[in-house]
N, C-alpha and C positions, 0 to 999 in steps of 0.2 A: 504493500500499500504506499502511496505517495505521502510523505510527511506533511502534516498540516496542523491546524488548530481546531479542536473540538471542545464544545462546552456542553456539559451534562447538567440539566436542571432536575433535581430529584430530592425527595425527602426519604427515599428508600435506600439505605446503605448497601443492602445486598444487591439491589439493581445496579447501583454505581459500581460496586466491586466486580460483579460479573462482567459488565460491559468493559470496564477498564482492563480487567485481566485478559479478556478476549482480544481487545485491540492491541495490547502489548505483546501478544503472540505473533503479531505481524512482523515481517522482516524489517520494514521501515515504519515503525509505529508512529502515529501522530501524537502531538502534544495534547494532553487531555486536562481540562479543568472542570471540577465538579463543584456546584454550589447548591445550596438548599433553595426552595421556592421563595422563602422569605428574603434571602440575600439577593436573589435574581431580580427583585423589583428595583434595586438600585444598580443593577448591572446593565451592561450593553453587549450586544453580539458583535460589536465592532472588532475586527481582527480574527473572528472565528468563522471558518468556512461552514461548519455544521453545528447546529444546536439540537440536542436531543432532550425532549421533555417527557417525563414519565416516571414510573408507570401510573397511568390514570385509571381510576376505579369508579364504578357506578356509585352514585350518591355521595361522591367525594368532590369537594370544591375544586374546580379547575385552577391549578397553580398559575399565578401571573408570571409569564415568562419575561425575559429581558427585553430591553428596547431593541427590537430586531432591526438590523441594517438591511438595506435592499440586496446586498450581495451575500447574505447568509441564507443557508438552506435550513429550515426548521423541520424536525421530524418528531412526531408525537407517538408515543407507545402506550397502549392500554387496552382495556376491554372494548368491544364493539360499541356498547351503549355510550361509553364516555367519549369515544372518538366521534360519534354522531354529533355530540355537543361541540366538539372541537371544529368539526367541519362547518358548522353553522357560524362559528365565531371567527375562524381563521381559514378562509378558503384556500390560502396559498401554502398551508402547512401540508407536509406529506404524512400520511397516517399509516401506522403499523399495528394492526390488531395482533394480539398475542396468540396467534395460531401457531401450530408447529412449523418451524423453519423461519420465523419472523426475524431472528437474529441474523441468519445467513443473508436474508434480503436486505436488512439494514446495512450490513457490512459491505455488501456488493454495491449498494447505492452510494455509500460513503466513499468507497474506493473510486468510483466513477466521478463523484463530485470533486474529490481531492485532486485526481488526475487532471480534470478539466481546469480547476483553479490554477494548478501548477503550470499547465500549458498556457493559460491566459497570462500568467505572470511572466513566463519566459518570452511570450510574444510581445508583451509591453516593454520588457527590458531590451529585446532585440530592436524594437521600433525606436526606442530612445537612443540606443547605440547608433543605429543607422542615421537618425537625424543629426546626432552629434558629429558623426563622421562626415555627413553631407555638409554641415556648417563649416567644419574645418577644411573640407575640400574646397568649398567656395572661397574661404579666406585665403587658403594657400594659392589658389589660382589667381586671385586678385593681386596677391603680393608678387607672384611670378610675372603677371602681366605688367605690373608697375615697375618691375626691376630695370628694364632698359632706360626708362625715364630717370630712375633714381641714379643709375650708373652715369648717364650723361650729366645730370646735375652735380653729382659728386666730383666728376672729372673736372668740370668747369670751376667748382668751388676750390678744389685742391690746387688746380693750376694757377688760379688767380691769387690764392693765398701764398703760394710759393713765389710768384712774381713779386708780390709786396714784400715778403721777407728777404728776398735776394736783392731787392732794389737798393741802390746807394742813396736814394733820397732820404732825407732826414724825417723821421717820424717820432712823435712823442712816445715815450716809453710805454705808457698805458695803452696807446693804440697798437703798438707792435705786440704787446702782450695779449691783447684781445684777438689779433690776427692769429697768433700762435694757438690760442685756445680754439678758435674756429678750425684751424688746420688739424688739430688733434682730434676734435670731435668728428670732423669729416672723415678722418682715417678710421675711426671706430665704426662709423656708419658704413664705410666701404667694406670693412670686415664682416659686418652683418649681411650685406648684400652678397658677398662672396660665399658666405655660409649658406644662404638660400640657394645659390647655384649648386653647391656641393650636395645639398639635400635633394634637389631636383635630379641630379645625376645618380645619386644613390637609389632614389625611387625608381628611376628608369631601369637601372640594372637589376633591381629586385623584381620588377614586373617581367623583364625578359627572362630571368631565372625561373620565375614561377610558371610562365607560359611554357618554357622548355621542359620543366619537370612534369607539367600536366600532359604535355604532348608525349613524353617518354612513357608515362604511366598508361596512356591510351594505347600506344603502340604495343607495350608489353602485355596489355590485356586483350589484344585482338587475337582471335583464333588463328593458329598457324595452318597454312594450306600446303 
């Protein structure tokens, strides 16, 4: 079973113990939290994929469950008469009459819900990663497109700064010092631009290597004639 978060709302300790023990027999058991019906009134299903309420009995007041979030699946366990009342009050709850095999059905459903939730989480994470990579790709392309203009501007800036510093004309000391500062900062910017060029070359080499490896793998996987 895919790991997840399960909340059990019950005043029956044996019911909680048997469900918890059965779930913990799974290879990848979910995280289980059990609360009494009194505590659940102040609780919330936020963060829980599945909420199990029960066991419900005829002529017993229906326990008030937690504040259920839209993304939580609520399962009610009990005798058929009690579940008829639940159906009237909570049309979106899943009902499990205590007929033979109800636990197997509950665990099967829970497994499907947890797998679906895990798949949705992975899909969301993948989408976020793809969007982030797309943004970085756009930013990188913009920087690379701007590089020629930056190179030309820096070349002009460094050239003029050199001419001023090498000129025999007298300049106030503070002006000459300012030109030296401009020259130094321009050199640093030039190093950054050169680093961008190196990154572009590294990316191109990596892409070629990846394409070559993919091609070799396809060739190796082709049936021999």
